[in-house]
C-alpha positions as CSV (number, residue, x, y, z in Angstrom):
1,M,0.0,0.0,0.0
2,G,2.8,2.3,0.9
3,V,4.4,1.9,-2.6
4,V,1.2,2.8,-4.4
5,Q,0.6,5.8,-2.1
6,A,4.0,7.2,-2.7
7,A,3.6,6.7,-6.4
8,S,0.3,8.5,-6.3
9,E,1.9,11.6,-4.7
10,K,4.5,11.6,-7.5
11,D,1.9,11.0,-10.1
12,R,-0.2,14.0,-8.9
13,A,2.8,16.2,-9.1
14,G,3.6,15.1,-12.7
15,A,1.4,12.9,-14.8
16,V,-2.2,13.6,-13.7
17,G,-4.0,15.6,-16.3
18,A,-1.7,14.8,-19.2
19,S,-3.8,15.5,-22.3
20,V,-3.8,13.2,-25.4
21,V,-5.4,13.5,-28.8
22,F,-5.8,10.2,-30.8
23,L,-6.1,10.6,-34.5
24,N,-8.2,7.4,-35.0
25,P,-8.0,6.5,-38.7
26,G,-11.1,4.3,-38.7
27,Y,-14.8,5.0,-39.1
28,S,-16.6,6.4,-36.1
29,N,-19.1,3.4,-36.2
30,E,-16.4,0.7,-37.0
31,P,-16.5,-1.9,-34.2
32,F,-12.8,-2.5,-34.2
33,W,-11.7,1.2,-34.0
34,V,-14.5,2.1,-31.6
35,G,-13.5,-0.7,-29.3
36,Y,-9.8,0.3,-29.6
37,S,-10.7,3.8,-28.4
38,D,-12.9,2.5,-25.6
39,F,-9.9,0.6,-24.2
40,M,-7.8,3.8,-24.4
41,Q,-10.5,5.7,-22.6
42,A,-10.5,3.0,-19.8
43,A,-6.8,3.5,-19.4
44,A,-7.2,7.3,-19.4
45,D,-9.8,7.1,-16.7
46,S,-7.8,4.8,-14.6
47,L,-4.6,6.9,-14.9
48,G,-6.2,10.3,-14.5
49,M,-5.5,11.4,-18.1
50,R,-7.6,13.4,-20.6
51,L,-8.2,11.7,-24.0
52,R,-9.9,13.1,-27.1
53,V,-10.5,10.8,-30.0
54,I,-11.0,12.2,-33.5
55,Y,-12.0,9.8,-36.2
56,G,-10.6,10.0,-39.7
57,E,-13.4,8.0,-41.3
58,R,-10.8,6.1,-43.4
59,D,-10.2,9.2,-45.5
60,R,-6.6,10.4,-45.9
61,E,-7.5,14.1,-46.4
62,R,-10.0,14.1,-43.5
63,L,-7.4,12.6,-41.2
64,L,-4.8,15.2,-42.2
65,D,-7.5,18.0,-41.8
66,N,-8.2,16.7,-38.3
67,A,-4.5,17.1,-37.5
68,R,-4.4,20.6,-38.9
69,R,-7.4,21.6,-36.8
70,V,-5.7,20.2,-33.7
71,L,-2.6,22.2,-34.5
72,A,-4.7,25.4,-35.0
73,E,-6.4,25.2,-31.6
74,P,-5.4,27.7,-28.9
75,E,-4.8,25.0,-26.4
76,Q,-2.5,22.2,-27.6
77,P,-2.6,18.7,-26.2
78,D,0.5,17.3,-24.5
79,Y,0.6,14.3,-26.8
80,L,-0.7,13.4,-30.3
81,I,-1.1,9.7,-31.0
82,F,-1.2,8.8,-34.7
83,V,-1.4,5.7,-36.9
84,N,0.6,5.4,-40.1
85,E,-2.6,4.4,-41.9
86,M,-2.6,5.3,-45.6
87,Y,1.1,6.3,-45.0
88,T,0.2,9.6,-43.4
89,G,3.0,9.5,-40.8
90,P,5.6,11.6,-42.6
91,E,3.1,14.4,-43.3
92,L,2.0,14.4,-39.7
93,L,5.6,14.7,-38.5
94,R,6.1,17.7,-40.8
95,L,2.9,19.3,-39.7
96,F,3.9,19.2,-36.0
97,A,7.6,19.8,-36.5
98,G,7.4,23.3,-34.9
99,S,4.9,22.4,-32.3
100,P,5.5,21.6,-28.6
101,V,3.2,18.6,-28.9
102,R,4.9,15.3,-28.6
103,L,4.0,12.7,-31.1
104,F,3.7,8.9,-30.6
105,S,3.0,6.4,-33.4
106,L,0.7,3.5,-32.6
107,H,-0.6,0.4,-34.3
108,S,1.5,0.9,-37.4
109,T,4.6,3.1,-37.4
110,L,6.6,4.6,-40.3
111,T,8.0,1.9,-42.7
112,P,11.8,1.5,-42.9
113,E,11.6,3.2,-46.3
114,Q,9.8,6.2,-44.8
115,Q,12.2,6.4,-41.9
116,G,15.1,6.4,-44.4
117,L,13.8,9.9,-45.3
118,T,12.4,11.1,-42.0
119,G,14.8,9.5,-39.5
120,G,13.5,7.5,-36.6
121,T,12.0,8.5,-33.3
122,R,13.9,11.2,-31.3
123,E,16.2,11.8,-34.3
124,R,15.3,14.5,-36.9
125,Y,11.8,15.0,-35.5
126,R,12.8,15.2,-31.8
127,H,9.1,15.5,-30.6
128,W,8.4,12.1,-32.1
129,I,9.1,10.2,-28.9
130,G,8.3,6.6,-29.6
131,S,6.1,3.9,-31.2
132,L,4.1,0.8,-30.2
133,I,3.0,-1.7,-32.7
134,P,1.7,-5.3,-32.6
135,N,3.4,-8.5,-33.7
136,D,1.5,-8.6,-37.0
137,R,3.9,-10.9,-38.7
138,E,3.5,-13.4,-35.9
139,A,-0.3,-13.0,-36.0
140,G,-0.4,-14.1,-39.7
141,Y,1.9,-17.0,-38.9
142,L,-0.1,-18.2,-35.9
143,M,-3.4,-18.1,-37.9
144,G,-1.8,-20.0,-40.8
145,K,-0.3,-22.7,-38.6
146,A,-3.5,-23.2,-36.6
147,L,-5.6,-23.4,-39.8
148,I,-3.2,-25.9,-41.5
149,A,-3.1,-28.1,-38.3
150,K,-6.8,-28.8,-38.8
151,L,-5.9,-31.2,-41.7
152,D,-3.3,-33.2,-39.8
153,G,-0.7,-33.0,-42.6
154,R,-3.0,-33.9,-45.4
155,P,-2.7,-32.1,-48.7
156,A,-5.0,-29.0,-49.0
157,Q,-5.8,-26.0,-51.0
158,M,-6.1,-22.5,-49.4
159,L,-7.6,-19.1,-50.3
160,A,-6.4,-16.0,-48.5
161,F,-8.1,-12.6,-47.9
162,S,-5.7,-9.8,-47.0
163,G,-6.5,-6.2,-46.1
164,V,-5.7,-3.1,-48.0
165,R,-2.8,-3.6,-50.5
166,N,0.6,-2.2,-49.3
167,T,-0.5,-1.2,-45.8
168,P,1.9,-2.2,-43.1
169,S,-0.4,-4.5,-41.0
170,A,-1.7,-6.3,-44.1
171,A,1.8,-6.8,-45.5
172,L,3.2,-8.2,-42.3
173,R,0.3,-10.6,-41.7
174,E,0.8,-11.8,-45.3
175,E,4.5,-12.4,-44.5
176,G,3.5,-14.5,-41.6
177,L,1.1,-16.6,-43.7
178,H,3.8,-17.2,-46.3
179,R,6.2,-18.3,-43.5
180,A,3.6,-20.9,-42.4
181,L,3.0,-22.1,-45.9
182,A,6.8,-22.5,-46.5
183,E,6.8,-24.9,-43.6
184,H,3.9,-26.9,-45.1
185,P,4.5,-27.6,-48.8
186,E,1.5,-29.9,-48.7
187,V,-0.8,-26.8,-48.6
188,K,-1.2,-24.9,-51.8
189,L,-2.2,-21.2,-51.7
190,Q,-4.5,-20.9,-54.8
191,Q,-5.0,-17.2,-54.6
192,L,-4.6,-14.2,-52.3
193,V,-6.9,-11.3,-52.8
194,Y,-7.3,-7.9,-51.1
195,G,-10.7,-7.7,-49.3
196,E,-9.9,-4.2,-47.9
197,W,-10.9,-5.3,-44.4
198,A,-14.6,-5.3,-45.6
199,R,-17.2,-8.0,-45.2
200,Q,-19.1,-7.1,-48.3
201,R,-16.1,-7.1,-50.6
202,A,-14.8,-10.4,-49.2
203,Y,-18.3,-11.8,-49.7
204,Q,-18.3,-10.8,-53.4
205,Q,-14.8,-12.1,-53.9
206,A,-15.6,-15.4,-52.3
207,L,-18.7,-15.9,-54.4
208,L,-16.3,-16.0,-57.4
209,L,-13.3,-17.7,-55.9
210,L,-14.9,-20.7,-54.1
211,P,-16.5,-22.1,-57.3
212,R,-13.3,-21.5,-59.2
213,Y,-11.3,-23.4,-56.6
214,A,-13.9,-26.0,-55.6
215,D,-11.5,-28.1,-53.6
216,T,-10.6,-25.3,-51.2
217,Q,-10.6,-26.5,-47.6
218,L,-8.8,-23.6,-45.8
219,V,-9.7,-19.9,-45.8
220,W,-7.2,-17.5,-44.2
221,A,-8.6,-14.1,-43.5
222,A,-6.6,-11.2,-42.1
223,N,-9.5,-9.8,-40.0
224,D,-12.9,-10.9,-38.8
225,E,-15.0,-8.8,-41.2
226,M,-13.5,-10.5,-44.3
227,A,-13.8,-13.9,-42.6
228,F,-17.5,-13.4,-42.1
229,G,-18.0,-12.2,-45.6
230,A,-16.3,-15.2,-47.1
231,M,-18.2,-17.5,-44.7
232,R,-21.5,-16.1,-45.9
233,A,-20.6,-16.8,-49.5
234,A,-19.5,-20.3,-48.6
235,Q,-22.8,-21.0,-46.9
236,E,-24.8,-19.7,-49.9
237,L,-22.7,-22.1,-52.1
238,G,-23.6,-25.1,-49.9
239,R,-20.3,-25.3,-47.9
240,E,-20.3,-25.8,-44.1
241,P,-17.9,-23.6,-42.1
242,G,-16.2,-25.6,-39.4
243,K,-16.9,-28.9,-41.2
244,D,-15.8,-29.1,-44.8
245,L,-14.3,-25.6,-45.0
246,H,-12.1,-24.2,-42.2
247,F,-11.7,-20.5,-41.5
248,S,-9.3,-18.3,-39.6
249,A,-9.9,-14.7,-38.4
250,L,-8.4,-11.9,-36.4
251,N,-10.0,-9.5,-34.0
252,N,-12.1,-9.3,-30.9
253,S,-15.6,-8.4,-31.8
254,Q,-18.3,-10.2,-29.9
255,E,-19.4,-11.9,-33.1
256,V,-15.9,-13.3,-33.8
257,L,-15.4,-14.4,-30.2
258,Q,-18.7,-16.3,-30.2
259,A,-17.8,-17.9,-33.6
260,R,-14.6,-19.2,-32.1
261,A,-16.3,-20.3,-28.9
262,S,-18.9,-22.3,-30.9
263,G,-16.3,-23.9,-33.2
264,Q,-17.4,-22.2,-36.3
265,L,-13.9,-20.7,-36.6
266,A,-10.9,-23.0,-36.7
267,A,-8.4,-20.3,-35.7
268,L,-8.7,-16.9,-34.1
269,V,-5.9,-14.4,-33.2
270,G,-6.8,-11.4,-31.1
271,G,-5.5,-8.8,-28.6
272,H,-4.3,-5.8,-30.6
273,F,-7.3,-3.7,-29.6
274,T,-5.4,-3.3,-26.3
275,L,-2.5,-1.4,-27.9
276,G,-4.0,2.1,-27.4
277,G,-4.5,1.5,-23.7
278,W,-0.9,0.4,-23.3
279,A,0.2,3.5,-25.2
280,M,-1.6,5.6,-22.6
281,V,0.4,3.9,-19.9
282,L,3.6,4.7,-21.7
283,L,2.7,8.4,-22.1
284,H,1.4,8.6,-18.5
285,D,4.8,7.4,-17.3
286,Y,6.8,9.6,-19.7
287,H,4.8,12.6,-18.5
288,G,5.6,11.7,-14.9
289,G,9.3,11.6,-15.5
290,Q,9.7,7.8,-16.2
291,D,10.9,7.5,-19.8
292,F,9.5,4.3,-21.3
293,A,12.7,4.1,-23.4
294,Q,14.5,2.8,-20.3
295,R,12.0,-0.1,-19.9
296,G,12.1,-2.0,-23.2
297,G,13.0,0.8,-25.6
298,K,11.4,3.8,-27.3
299,D,10.1,1.7,-30.2
300,R,8.2,-1.4,-29.0
301,V,6.8,-4.4,-30.8
302,D,4.7,-6.1,-28.2
303,P,3.2,-9.6,-28.4
304,V,-0.3,-8.4,-27.9
305,F,-1.6,-11.0,-30.5
306,S,-2.4,-14.4,-29.1
307,L,-4.0,-17.5,-30.6
308,L,-7.3,-17.9,-28.7
309,D,-8.9,-21.3,-28.2
310,A,-12.6,-21.7,-27.7
311,E,-12.5,-21.4,-23.9
312,Q,-10.3,-18.2,-24.0
313,A,-12.6,-16.7,-26.6
314,A,-15.6,-17.2,-24.2
315,V,-13.6,-15.7,-21.3
316,L,-12.6,-12.6,-23.3
317,S,-16.1,-12.2,-24.6
318,K,-17.4,-11.8,-21.1
319,R,-14.5,-9.7,-20.0
320,L,-15.0,-7.1,-22.7
321,Q,-18.5,-6.4,-21.3
322,V,-17.2,-5.5,-17.9
323,P,-17.1,-1.7,-17.2
324,G,-13.5,-0.5,-17.5
325,Y,-12.6,-4.0,-18.6
326,G,-12.0,-4.8,-14.9
327,L,-8.5,-3.5,-15.1
328,D,-6.5,-1.1,-12.8
329,F,-4.0,0.3,-15.3
330,R,-1.8,1.5,-12.5
331,K,-0.6,-2.1,-12.2
332,F,1.1,-1.7,-15.5
333,S,2.7,1.7,-14.9
334,A,6.3,2.2,-13.8
335,L,5.2,5.2,-11.7
336,Y,3.2,2.8,-9.5
337,Q,5.5,-0.2,-10.0
338,P,9.0,1.4,-9.6
339,G,10.8,-2.0,-9.7
340,M,9.5,-2.7,-13.2
341,T,12.3,-3.3,-15.8
342,N,10.0,-3.9,-18.8
343,Y,6.3,-3.4,-19.5
344,G,5.5,-6.8,-21.1
345,F,2.2,-5.8,-22.6
346,S,-0.1,-8.6,-23.8
347,V,-3.8,-9.6,-23.8
348,E,-3.2,-12.0,-20.9
349,P,-4.6,-9.7,-18.1
350,L,-8.0,-9.9,-19.9
351,L,-7.9,-13.7,-20.0
352,E,-7.5,-14.2,-16.2
């Protein structure tokens, strides 16, 4: 109790009231990005921070306009969190180059090619203080391996639905899939298409692809929306998901968690919706004088993606409906846990 109390006094002197703007690239009614922001808000409430979320509605110009409006406001936030969606990162760094606002890249950071021009965090753009991204490559690999395991080494054909072409998270998940396929030459990838993360587009694509490749037994999808679109097409074509056609998916919607719990999905990877909350912990500590760079580095790739079995999916489904997710975020903060040497963020606290 004494440790927490002492930390609270230090926190009140430094980190309470840190203000954060999150330039959310998604739609304001998109389940994934809304849930992502909700987890950030739970962290902000727990840590005494102020958070404002501004949605970009998946429109590059709108996202940049949102950033310009923040920059024009008379009272600037302490921190701006951005996602390198649609490769907007370098433009955002340039916009805020002369501002006192500190920037933090989340979910997807600048690509190596982009950083070749801009420099990395705390280099040319000194106010770009760090990044936190998920293990996307590992997520694609875990889904691929779990899906292939359903056939116990038998030869098989696969279709794959990736996200938006040339976006970092989609490309990394594809790399993971190809690594899994390289380990299983008995599985042939017939075609990979870009479903743009959208249920309707994947549905339309699957209506064409499943008859073309009638012997397909495995369908790898880089998110849940595309998995459900392809699943709907399969059902309309007389296939039975979970029986003669096995699907993978990624995300944490109630719909996808229930599909995994019921066995309709053969493989599910989830957990990256927690990233925003963990970023709030890092900024909270930084604001209070505890630089996260000293506890795992300024640029983090955390294993927030986990392969979820049916039981874990059911546990997580219930946990996501608990107010504040049932978490005290101070337990993950170096300000409250001064002996911490690394943060070790993951989805595990929500599976307990």
